[in-house]
All heavy atoms as a GROMACS GRO file, in nm:
protein
  505
    1MET      N    1   7.468  -1.241  -5.133
    1MET     CA    2   7.462  -1.236  -5.279
    1MET      C    3   7.365  -1.356  -5.321
    1MET      O    4   7.382  -1.462  -5.279
    1MET     CB    5   7.598  -1.250  -5.334
    1MET     CG    6   7.608  -1.287  -5.476
    1MET     SD    7   7.770  -1.297  -5.552
    1MET     CE    8   7.883  -1.333  -5.426
    2LEU      N    9   7.282  -1.322  -5.411
    2LEU     CA   10   7.196  -1.431  -5.468
    2LEU      C   11   7.280  -1.491  -5.581
    2LEU      O   12   7.344  -1.418  -5.660
    2LEU     CB   13   7.068  -1.374  -5.532
    2LEU     CG   14   6.963  -1.323  -5.439
    2LEU    CD1   15   6.851  -1.265  -5.524
    2LEU    CD2   16   6.904  -1.444  -5.361
    3PHE      N   17   7.282  -1.621  -5.590
    3PHE     CA   18   7.347  -1.684  -5.701
    3PHE      C   19   7.248  -1.713  -5.809
    3PHE      O   20   7.142  -1.764  -5.785
    3PHE     CB   21   7.413  -1.816  -5.648
    3PHE     CG   22   7.520  -1.798  -5.552
    3PHE    CD1   23   7.502  -1.789  -5.412
    3PHE    CD2   24   7.650  -1.777  -5.602
    3PHE    CE1   25   7.601  -1.773  -5.333
    3PHE    CE2   26   7.759  -1.755  -5.512
    3PHE     CZ   27   7.730  -1.753  -5.377
    4THR      N   28   7.283  -1.672  -5.932
    4THR     CA   29   7.196  -1.687  -6.043
    4THR      C   30   7.234  -1.811  -6.121
    4THR      O   31   7.340  -1.865  -6.109
    4THR     CB   32   7.199  -1.566  -6.136
    4THR    OG1   33   7.335  -1.547  -6.180
    4THR    CG2   34   7.150  -1.443  -6.057
    5GLY      N   35   7.142  -1.856  -6.202
    5GLY     CA   36   7.163  -1.975  -6.278
    5GLY      C   37   7.109  -2.100  -6.205
    5GLY      O   38   7.058  -2.088  -6.094
    6LYS      N   39   7.114  -2.217  -6.275
    6LYS     CA   40   7.057  -2.334  -6.219
    6LYS      C   41   7.166  -2.409  -6.152
    6LYS      O   42   7.270  -2.444  -6.208
    6LYS     CB   43   6.995  -2.420  -6.326
    6LYS     CG   44   6.929  -2.536  -6.282
    6LYS     CD   45   6.852  -2.612  -6.396
    6LYS     CE   46   6.787  -2.727  -6.338
    6LYS     NZ   47   6.710  -2.813  -6.444
    7VAL      N   48   7.142  -2.446  -6.022
    7VAL     CA   49   7.233  -2.530  -5.945
    7VAL      C   50   7.154  -2.641  -5.884
    7VAL      O   51   7.053  -2.624  -5.824
    7VAL     CB   52   7.289  -2.444  -5.838
    7VAL    CG1   53   7.391  -2.535  -5.751
    7VAL    CG2   54   7.370  -2.323  -5.893
    8ASP      N   55   7.197  -2.760  -5.911
    8ASP     CA   56   7.131  -2.883  -5.858
    8ASP      C   57   7.229  -2.961  -5.774
    8ASP      O   58   7.348  -2.933  -5.761
    8ASP     CB   59   7.086  -2.969  -5.974
    8ASP     CG   60   6.973  -2.908  -6.051
    8ASP    OD1   61   6.891  -2.839  -5.989
    8ASP    OD2   62   6.960  -2.932  -6.174
    9GLY      N   63   7.174  -3.068  -5.715
    9GLY     CA   64   7.256  -3.156  -5.643
    9GLY      C   65   7.305  -3.106  -5.513
    9GLY      O   66   7.244  -3.009  -5.451
   10PRO      N   67   7.414  -3.155  -5.462
   10PRO     CA   68   7.465  -3.118  -5.328
   10PRO      C   69   7.511  -2.974  -5.317
   10PRO      O   70   7.514  -2.914  -5.204
   10PRO     CB   71   7.586  -3.210  -5.308
   10PRO     CG   72   7.631  -3.243  -5.449
   10PRO     CD   73   7.504  -3.249  -5.527
   11TYR      N   74   7.539  -2.906  -5.426
   11TYR     CA   75   7.580  -2.768  -5.420
   11TYR      C   76   7.471  -2.672  -5.391
   11TYR      O   77   7.489  -2.563  -5.345
   11TYR     CB   78   7.653  -2.732  -5.554
   11TYR     CG   79   7.780  -2.805  -5.570
   11TYR    CD1   80   7.788  -2.904  -5.670
   11TYR    CD2   81   7.890  -2.784  -5.489
   11TYR    CE1   82   7.900  -2.984  -5.687
   11TYR    CE2   83   8.007  -2.862  -5.508
   11TYR     CZ   84   8.014  -2.952  -5.605
   11TYR     OH   85   8.125  -3.032  -5.627
   12LYS      N   86   7.347  -2.708  -5.429
   12LYS     CA   87   7.228  -2.622  -5.404
   12LYS      C   88   7.220  -2.580  -5.264
   12LYS      O   89   7.202  -2.460  -5.230
   12LYS     CB   90   7.104  -2.681  -5.462
   12LYS     CG   91   6.983  -2.587  -5.458
   12LYS     CD   92   6.862  -2.653  -5.514
   12LYS     CE   93   6.750  -2.547  -5.498
   12LYS     NZ   94   6.632  -2.595  -5.564
   13LYS      N   95   7.220  -2.676  -5.172
   13LYS     CA   96   7.206  -2.636  -5.028
   13LYS      C   97   7.323  -2.558  -4.976
   13LYS      O   98   7.305  -2.467  -4.893
   13LYS     CB   99   7.191  -2.770  -4.946
   13LYS     CG  100   7.060  -2.828  -4.959
   13LYS     CD  101   7.037  -2.941  -4.861
   13LYS     CE  102   6.895  -2.996  -4.880
   13LYS     NZ  103   6.859  -3.090  -4.778
   14LEU      N  104   7.441  -2.586  -5.029
   14LEU     CA  105   7.561  -2.511  -4.992
   14LEU      C  106   7.547  -2.366  -5.036
   14LEU      O  107   7.572  -2.275  -4.952
   14LEU     CB  108   7.694  -2.568  -5.045
   14LEU     CG  109   7.819  -2.493  -5.022
   14LEU    CD1  110   7.846  -2.479  -4.870
   14LEU    CD2  111   7.932  -2.555  -5.094
   15ILE      N  112   7.510  -2.343  -5.151
   15ILE     CA  113   7.493  -2.209  -5.210
   15ILE      C  114   7.385  -2.136  -5.133
   15ILE      O  115   7.403  -2.015  -5.102
   15ILE     CB  116   7.473  -2.212  -5.360
   15ILE    CG1  117   7.602  -2.257  -5.428
   15ILE    CG2  118   7.425  -2.075  -5.410
   15ILE    CD1  119   7.595  -2.276  -5.576
   16GLU      N  120   7.276  -2.195  -5.106
   16GLU     CA  121   7.162  -2.133  -5.034
   16GLU      C  122   7.214  -2.100  -4.897
   16GLU      O  123   7.180  -1.995  -4.846
   16GLU     CB  124   7.046  -2.228  -5.026
   16GLU     CG  125   6.971  -2.243  -5.155
   16GLU     CD  126   6.859  -2.343  -5.141
   16GLU    OE1  127   6.850  -2.419  -5.047
   16GLU    OE2  128   6.787  -2.361  -5.250
   17HIS      N  129   7.296  -2.181  -4.833
   17HIS     CA  130   7.347  -2.150  -4.697
   17HIS      C  131   7.442  -2.030  -4.700
   17HIS      O  132   7.446  -1.955  -4.611
   17HIS     CB  133   7.426  -2.275  -4.643
   17HIS     CG  134   7.497  -2.250  -4.517
   17HIS    ND1  135   7.421  -2.236  -4.395
   17HIS    CD2  136   7.623  -2.228  -4.479
   17HIS    CE1  137   7.508  -2.213  -4.296
   17HIS    NE2  138   7.628  -2.210  -4.345
   18LEU      N  139   7.519  -2.013  -4.807
   18LEU     CA  140   7.612  -1.902  -4.821
   18LEU      C  141   7.547  -1.769  -4.853
   18LEU      O  142   7.610  -1.663  -4.829
   18LEU     CB  143   7.712  -1.935  -4.930
   18LEU     CG  144   7.805  -2.056  -4.900
   18LEU    CD1  145   7.900  -2.082  -5.026
   18LEU    CD2  146   7.894  -2.029  -4.780
   19SER      N  147   7.431  -1.768  -4.908
   19SER     CA  148   7.365  -1.641  -4.948
   19SER      C  149   7.315  -1.564  -4.828
   19SER      O  150   7.229  -1.621  -4.751
   19SER     CB  151   7.254  -1.678  -5.042
   19SER     OG  152   7.184  -1.552  -5.074
   20PRO      N  153   7.355  -1.437  -4.810
   20PRO     CA  154   7.308  -1.356  -4.696
   20PRO      C  155   7.153  -1.336  -4.714
   20PRO      O  156   7.090  -1.318  -4.608
   20PRO     CB  157   7.381  -1.225  -4.719
   20PRO     CG  158   7.496  -1.254  -4.804
   20PRO     CD  159   7.460  -1.374  -4.888
   21HIS      N  160   7.093  -1.348  -4.830
   21HIS     CA  161   6.953  -1.332  -4.848
   21HIS      C  162   6.875  -1.439  -4.758
   21HIS      O  163   6.756  -1.417  -4.727
   21HIS     CB  164   6.915  -1.343  -4.991
   21HIS     CG  165   6.962  -1.234  -5.080
   21HIS    ND1  166   6.880  -1.125  -5.111
   21HIS    CD2  167   7.081  -1.203  -5.131
   21HIS    CE1  168   6.945  -1.043  -5.187
   21HIS    NE2  169   7.072  -1.088  -5.196
   22ASN      N  170   6.940  -1.547  -4.734
   22ASN     CA  171   6.872  -1.652  -4.654
   22ASN      C  172   6.904  -1.643  -4.502
   22ASN      O  173   6.860  -1.738  -4.429
   22ASN     CB  174   6.918  -1.785  -4.707
   22ASN     CG  175   6.872  -1.808  -4.846
   22ASN    OD1  176   6.757  -1.767  -4.889
   22ASN    ND2  177   6.955  -1.869  -4.930
   23HIS      N  178   6.964  -1.537  -4.461
   23HIS     CA  179   7.000  -1.522  -4.324
   23HIS      C  180   6.955  -1.384  -4.266
   23HIS      O  181   7.014  -1.328  -4.177
   23HIS     CB  182   7.156  -1.531  -4.305
   23HIS     CG  183   7.205  -1.664  -4.337
   23HIS    ND1  184   7.192  -1.778  -4.257
   23HIS    CD2  185   7.260  -1.706  -4.454
   23HIS    CE1  186   7.248  -1.882  -4.320
   23HIS    NE2  187   7.289  -1.841  -4.439
   24VAL      N  188   6.842  -1.338  -4.326
   24VAL     CA  189   6.790  -1.209  -4.283
   24VAL      C  190   6.669  -1.228  -4.182
   24VAL      O  191   6.583  -1.315  -4.209
   24VAL     CB  192   6.733  -1.127  -4.405
   24VAL    CG1  193   6.661  -1.004  -4.367
   24VAL    CG2  194   6.852  -1.098  -4.497
   25ASP      N  195   6.676  -1.160  -4.070
   25ASP     CA  196   6.567  -1.161  -3.980
   25ASP      C  197   6.562  -1.024  -3.906
   25ASP      O  198   6.643  -0.942  -3.930
   25ASP     CB  199   6.574  -1.275  -3.887
   25ASP     CG  200   6.692  -1.275  -3.791
   25ASP    OD1  201   6.748  -1.166  -3.764
   25ASP    OD2  202   6.728  -1.383  -3.741
   26GLU      N  203   6.464  -1.014  -3.817
   26GLU     CA  204   6.444  -0.884  -3.750
   26GLU      C  205   6.555  -0.841  -3.658
   26GLU      O  206   6.568  -0.728  -3.606
   26GLU     CB  207   6.311  -0.882  -3.674
   26GLU     CG  208   6.307  -0.981  -3.563
   26GLU     CD  209   6.269  -1.122  -3.608
   26GLU    OE1  210   6.235  -1.149  -3.728
   26GLU    OE2  211   6.278  -1.214  -3.519
   27ASN      N  212   6.653  -0.941  -3.635
   27ASN     CA  213   6.769  -0.906  -3.547
   27ASN      C  214   6.891  -0.862  -3.619
   27ASN      O  215   6.995  -0.841  -3.559
   27ASN     CB  216   6.801  -1.035  -3.465
   27ASN     CG  217   6.690  -1.074  -3.378
   27ASN    OD1  218   6.636  -0.999  -3.306
   27ASN    ND2  219   6.652  -1.209  -3.388
   28CYS      N  220   6.880  -0.843  -3.750
   28CYS     CA  221   6.995  -0.794  -3.828
   28CYS      C  222   7.025  -0.646  -3.788
   28CYS      O  223   6.941  -0.570  -3.748
   28CYS     CB  224   6.967  -0.789  -3.979
   28CYS     SG  225   6.955  -0.954  -4.044
   29VAL      N  226   7.156  -0.610  -3.795
   29VAL     CA  227   7.203  -0.473  -3.762
   29VAL      C  228   7.163  -0.384  -3.874
   29VAL      O  229   7.137  -0.422  -3.986
   29VAL     CB  230   7.351  -0.472  -3.740
   29VAL    CG1  231   7.395  -0.563  -3.621
   29VAL    CG2  232   7.422  -0.508  -3.858
   30PRO      N  233   7.151  -0.252  -3.844
   30PRO     CA  234   7.125  -0.154  -3.947
   30PRO      C  235   7.227  -0.172  -4.061
   30PRO      O  236   7.343  -0.195  -4.034
   30PRO     CB  237   7.142  -0.019  -3.876
   30PRO     CG  238   7.104  -0.049  -3.734
   30PRO     CD  239   7.156  -0.191  -3.714
   31THR      N  240   7.179  -0.160  -4.180
   31THR     CA  241   7.260  -0.198  -4.299
   31THR      C  242   7.257  -0.092  -4.408
   31THR      O  243   7.154  -0.042  -4.445
   31THR     CB  244   7.202  -0.330  -4.357
   31THR    OG1  245   7.202  -0.430  -4.253
   31THR    CG2  246   7.296  -0.384  -4.472
   32ILE      N  247   7.375  -0.066  -4.464
   32ILE     CA  248   7.385   0.016  -4.573
   32ILE      C  249   7.442  -0.065  -4.687
   32ILE      O  250   7.544  -0.132  -4.674
   32ILE     CB  251   7.486   0.140  -4.555
   32ILE    CG1  252   7.430   0.230  -4.447
   32ILE    CG2  253   7.509   0.214  -4.676
   32ILE    CD1  254   7.532   0.338  -4.402
   33VAL      N  255   7.372  -0.066  -4.806
   33VAL     CA  256   7.424  -0.141  -4.921
   33VAL      C  257   7.466  -0.044  -5.027
   33VAL      O  258   7.390   0.048  -5.070
   33VAL     CB  259   7.305  -0.231  -4.974
   33VAL    CG1  260   7.348  -0.299  -5.102
   33VAL    CG2  261   7.258  -0.330  -4.868
   34LEU      N  262   7.594  -0.053  -5.066
   34LEU     CA  263   7.645   0.031  -5.177
   34LEU      C  264   7.658  -0.056  -5.300
   34LEU      O  265   7.720  -0.151  -5.300
   34LEU     CB  266   7.787   0.088  -5.140
   34LEU     CG  267   7.786   0.161  -5.001
   34LEU    CD1  268   7.934   0.190  -4.965
   34LEU    CD2  269   7.711   0.286  -5.009
   35THR      N  270   7.594  -0.005  -5.408
   35THR     CA  271   7.601  -0.082  -5.533
   35THR      C  272   7.596   0.010  -5.654
   35THR      O  273   7.579   0.133  -5.641
   35THR     CB  274   7.484  -0.187  -5.537
   35THR    OG1  275   7.502  -0.272  -5.644
   35THR    CG2  276   7.352  -0.118  -5.542
   36GLY      N  277   7.621  -0.044  -5.767
   36GLY     CA  278   7.608   0.025  -5.894
   36GLY      C  279   7.578  -0.065  -6.009
   36GLY      O  280   7.589  -0.179  -5.989
   37ASP      N  281   7.548  -0.004  -6.118
   37ASP     CA  282   7.508  -0.091  -6.233
   37ASP      C  283   7.625  -0.159  -6.304
   37ASP      O  284   7.605  -0.243  -6.384
   37ASP     CB  285   7.428  -0.009  -6.329
   37ASP     CG  286   7.499   0.110  -6.385
   37ASP    OD1  287   7.617   0.125  -6.358
   37ASP    OD2  288   7.437   0.192  -6.463
   38ALA      N  289   7.754  -0.122  -6.257
   38ALA     CA  290   7.867  -0.192  -6.313
   38ALA      C  291   7.925  -0.304  -6.222
   38ALA      O  292   8.017  -0.373  -6.252
   38ALA     CB  293   7.978  -0.092  -6.342
   39ASP      N  294   7.849  -0.322  -6.108
   39ASP     CA  295   7.892  -0.419  -6.008
   39ASP      C  296   7.865  -0.556  -6.066
   39ASP      O  297   7.754  -0.597  -6.097
   39ASP     CB  298   7.817  -0.400  -5.876
   39ASP     CG  299   7.872  -0.481  -5.765
   39ASP    OD1  300   7.932  -0.583  -5.783
   39ASP    OD2  301   7.844  -0.445  -5.648
   40GLU      N  302   7.969  -0.645  -6.080
   40GLU     CA  303   7.953  -0.770  -6.138
   40GLU      C  304   7.931  -0.881  -6.031
   40GLU      O  305   7.896  -0.997  -6.069
   40GLU     CB  306   8.075  -0.806  -6.224
   40GLU     CG  307   8.083  -0.715  -6.345
   40GLU     CD  308   8.213  -0.748  -6.428
   40GLU    OE1  309   8.276  -0.845  -6.394
   40GLU    OE2  310   8.229  -0.668  -6.522
   41LEU      N  311   7.956  -0.850  -5.907
   41LEU     CA  312   7.933  -0.948  -5.804
   41LEU      C  313   7.794  -0.954  -5.738
   41LEU      O  314   7.742  -1.062  -5.713
   41LEU     CB  315   8.040  -0.931  -5.690
   41LEU     CG  316   8.180  -0.945  -5.726
   41LEU    CD1  317   8.272  -0.912  -5.610
   41LEU    CD2  318   8.212  -1.089  -5.777
   42GLU      N  319   7.739  -0.841  -5.729
   42GLU     CA  320   7.598  -0.830  -5.676
   42GLU      C  321   7.519  -0.746  -5.775
   42GLU      O  322   7.543  -0.627  -5.785
   42GLU     CB  323   7.604  -0.767  -5.536
   42GLU     CG  324   7.464  -0.742  -5.475
   42GLU     CD  325   7.406  -0.867  -5.418
   42GLU    OE1  326   7.465  -0.972  -5.409
   42GLU    OE2  327   7.286  -0.862  -5.380
   43LEU      N  328   7.422  -0.808  -5.840
   43LEU     CA  329   7.349  -0.732  -5.939
   43LEU      C  330   7.257  -0.635  -5.865
   43LEU      O  331   7.205  -0.666  -5.763
   43LEU     CB  332   7.263  -0.829  -6.026
   43LEU     CG  333   7.344  -0.930  -6.101
   43LEU    CD1  334   7.251  -1.028  -6.178
   43LEU    CD2  335   7.444  -0.866  -6.202
   44TYR      N  336   7.232  -0.517  -5.926
   44TYR     CA  337   7.152  -0.414  -5.868
   44TYR      C  338   7.018  -0.456  -5.829
   44TYR      O  339   6.972  -0.434  -5.707
   44TYR     CB  340   7.141  -0.289  -5.962
   44TYR     CG  341   7.064  -0.179  -5.906
   44TYR    CD1  342   7.121  -0.093  -5.803
   44TYR    CD2  343   6.924  -0.157  -5.942
   44TYR    CE1  344   7.050   0.009  -5.746
   44TYR    CE2  345   6.857  -0.056  -5.883
   44TYR     CZ  346   6.917   0.029  -5.790
   44TYR     OH  347   6.839   0.127  -5.731
   45PRO      N  348   6.943  -0.534  -5.909
   45PRO     CA  349   6.807  -0.584  -5.864
   45PRO      C  350   6.814  -0.669  -5.732
   45PRO      O  351   6.728  -0.671  -5.651
   45PRO     CB  352   6.754  -0.661  -5.978
   45PRO     CG  353   6.830  -0.600  -6.094
   45PRO     CD  354   6.962  -0.570  -6.048
   46GLN      N  355   6.925  -0.743  -5.723
   46GLN     CA  356   6.944  -0.825  -5.601
   46GLN      C  357   6.962  -0.737  -5.477
   46GLN      O  358   6.921  -0.772  -5.367
   46GLN     CB  359   7.056  -0.924  -5.618
   46GLN     CG  360   7.030  -1.030  -5.726
   46GLN     CD  361   7.153  -1.108  -5.763
   46GLN    OE1  362   7.272  -1.070  -5.730
   46GLN    NE2  363   7.135  -1.218  -5.825
   47SER      N  364   7.036  -0.628  -5.500
   47SER     CA  365   7.057  -0.540  -5.386
   47SER      C  366   6.924  -0.471  -5.342
   47SER      O  367   6.901  -0.460  -5.223
   47SER     CB  368   7.157  -0.426  -5.427
   47SER     OG  369   7.283  -0.477  -5.453
   48VAL      N  370   6.844  -0.435  -5.440
   48VAL     CA  371   6.715  -0.377  -5.415
   48VAL      C  372   6.630  -0.479  -5.336
   48VAL      O  373   6.571  -0.442  -5.231
   48VAL     CB  374   6.645  -0.328  -5.538
   48VAL    CG1  375   6.498  -0.299  -5.514
   48VAL    CG2  376   6.717  -0.215  -5.606
   49GLU      N  377   6.626  -0.604  -5.380
   49GLU     CA  378   6.549  -0.708  -5.314
   49GLU      C  379   6.598  -0.732  -5.166
   49GLU      O  380   6.518  -0.747  -5.075
   49GLU     CB  381   6.560  -0.839  -5.392
   49GLU     CG  382   6.486  -0.951  -5.335
   49GLU     CD  383   6.509  -1.087  -5.410
   49GLU    OE1  384   6.526  -1.079  -5.531
   49GLU    OE2  385   6.511  -1.194  -5.340
   50TYR      N  386   6.726  -0.728  -5.148
   50TYR     CA  387   6.787  -0.746  -5.019
   50TYR      C  388   6.746  -0.637  -4.921
   50TYR      O  389   6.699  -0.660  -4.807
   50TYR     CB  390   6.942  -0.753  -5.027
   50TYR     CG  391   7.008  -0.794  -4.898
   50TYR    CD1  392   6.992  -0.910  -4.841
   50TYR    CD2  393   7.098  -0.701  -4.839
   50TYR    CE1  394   7.062  -0.945  -4.720
   50TYR    CE2  395   7.164  -0.733  -4.722
   50TYR     CZ  396   7.141  -0.857  -4.663
   50TYR     OH  397   7.209  -0.884  -4.548
   51VAL      N  398   6.756  -0.514  -4.959
   51VAL     CA  399   6.717  -0.398  -4.880
   51VAL      C  400   6.565  -0.404  -4.851
   51VAL      O  401   6.523  -0.373  -4.740
   51VAL     CB  402   6.763  -0.264  -4.945
   51VAL    CG1  403   6.706  -0.145  -4.869
   51VAL    CG2  404   6.916  -0.254  -4.942
   52GLN      N  405   6.486  -0.437  -4.954
   52GLN     CA  406   6.342  -0.443  -4.927
   52GLN      C  407   6.311  -0.548  -4.831
   52GLN      O  408   6.216  -0.530  -4.743
   52GLN     CB  409   6.270  -0.470  -5.061
   52GLN     CG  410   6.267  -0.354  -5.155
   52GLN     CD  411   6.206  -0.389  -5.289
   52GLN    OE1  412   6.208  -0.499  -5.328
   52GLN    NE2  413   6.162  -0.284  -5.358
   53LYS      N  414   6.385  -0.665  -4.833
   53LYS     CA  415   6.357  -0.767  -4.733
   53LYS      C  416   6.394  -0.722  -4.593
   53LYS      O  417   6.320  -0.747  -4.494
   53LYS     CB  418   6.438  -0.892  -4.778
   53LYS     CG  419   6.408  -1.013  -4.696
   53LYS     CD  420   6.483  -1.137  -4.753
   53LYS     CE  421   6.446  -1.264  -4.682
   53LYS     NZ  422   6.513  -1.382  -4.738
   54LEU      N  423   6.506  -0.653  -4.582
   54LEU     CA  424   6.539  -0.599  -4.452
   54LEU      C  425   6.435  -0.499  -4.399
   54LEU      O  426   6.399  -0.509  -4.281
   54LEU     CB  427   6.678  -0.529  -4.460
   54LEU     CG  428   6.802  -0.617  -4.476
   54LEU    CD1  429   6.921  -0.530  -4.519
   54LEU    CD2  430   6.828  -0.692  -4.350
   55LYS      N  431   6.401  -0.404  -4.481
   55LYS     CA  432   6.296  -0.308  -4.444
   55LYS      C  433   6.168  -0.371  -4.405
   55LYS      O  434   6.102  -0.327  -4.307
   55LYS     CB  435   6.274  -0.204  -4.555
   55LYS     CG  436   6.395  -0.109  -4.565
   55LYS     CD  437   6.370   0.003  -4.667
   55LYS     CE  438   6.481   0.106  -4.668
   55LYS     NZ  439   6.445   0.222  -4.748
   56GLY      N  440   6.123  -0.471  -4.476
   56GLY     CA  441   6.006  -0.551  -4.450
   56GLY      C  442   6.007  -0.609  -4.307
   56GLY      O  443   5.905  -0.634  -4.252
   57LEU      N  444   6.126  -0.636  -4.258
   57LEU     CA  445   6.141  -0.698  -4.125
   57LEU      C  446   6.163  -0.588  -4.016
   57LEU      O  447   6.189  -0.626  -3.908
   57LEU     CB  448   6.261  -0.793  -4.127
   57LEU     CG  449   6.229  -0.920  -4.203
   57LEU    CD1  450   6.358  -1.002  -4.225
   57LEU    CD2  451   6.126  -1.013  -4.141
   58GLY      N  452   6.164  -0.461  -4.061
   58GLY     CA  453   6.181  -0.351  -3.963
   58GLY      C  454   6.324  -0.319  -3.936
   58GLY      O  455   6.350  -0.245  -3.844
   59VAL      N  456   6.415  -0.366  -4.019
   59VAL     CA  457   6.558  -0.338  -4.003
   59VAL      C  458   6.588  -0.208  -4.074
   59VAL      O  459   6.560  -0.192  -4.190
   59VAL     CB  460   6.649  -0.453  -4.062
   59VAL    CG1  461   6.796  -0.416  -4.050
   59VAL    CG2  462   6.611  -0.578  -3.989
   60ASP      N  463   6.652  -0.116  -4.003
   60ASP     CA  464   6.688   0.016  -4.062
   60ASP      C  465   6.799  -0.016  -4.178
   60ASP      O  466   6.899  -0.074  -4.143
   60ASP     CB  467   6.748   0.106  -3.962
   60ASP     CG  468   6.775   0.246  -4.004
   60ASP    OD1  469   6.713   0.290  -4.107
   60ASP    OD2  470   6.855   0.316  -3.941
   61SER      N  471   6.761   0.015  -4.299
   61SER     CA  472   6.857  -0.008  -4.410
   61SER      C  473   6.834   0.087  -4.522
   61SER      O  474   6.731   0.145  -4.544
   61SER     CB  475   6.833  -0.156  -4.457
   61SER     OG  476   6.697  -0.171  -4.492
   62GLU      N  477   6.947   0.112  -4.594
   62GLU     CA  478   6.942   0.207  -4.707
   62GLU      C  479   7.022   0.151  -4.815
   62GLU      O  480   7.130   0.075  -4.800
   62GLU     CB  481   7.007   0.340  -4.666
   62GLU     CG  482   6.935   0.420  -4.560
   62GLU     CD  483   6.794   0.461  -4.606
   62GLU    OE1  484   6.780   0.491  -4.727
   62GLU    OE2  485   6.701   0.479  -4.523
   63LEU      N  486   6.987   0.187  -4.940
   63LEU     CA  487   7.054   0.144  -5.056
   63LEU      C  488   7.111   0.267  -5.129
   63LEU      O  489   7.032   0.362  -5.156
   63LEU     CB  490   6.958   0.069  -5.157
   63LEU     CG  491   7.008   0.035  -5.294
   63LEU    CD1  492   7.124  -0.068  -5.278
   63LEU    CD2  493   6.898  -0.024  -5.378
   64TYR      N  494   7.234   0.265  -5.161
   64TYR     CA  495   7.305   0.379  -5.228
   64TYR      C  496   7.376   0.328  -5.357
   64TYR      O  497   7.430   0.219  -5.353
   64TYR     CB  498   7.408   0.448  -5.140
   64TYR     CG  499   7.345   0.519  -5.026
   64TYR    CD1  500   7.337   0.462  -4.895
   64TYR    CD2  501   7.292   0.645  -5.038
   64TYR    CE1  502   7.279   0.530  -4.793
   64TYR    CE2  503   7.232   0.715  -4.933
   64TYR     CZ  504   7.225   0.651  -4.809
   64TYR     OH  505   7.171   0.718  -4.705
   0.00000   0.00000   0.00000
């Protein structure tokens, strides 16, 4: 999940470390992302970005 908003100080590195978006590489397993426009935890555009990042690395992935 991407964390939105401004985060400074010691929490910034922690939040970046927790975000799956920062742990994507060509060794990721095939991934299916299920999302909807009412999802309050993972915004739809973030899901699209995540799947595009996976596909760009050659990881088999789909967004539903």
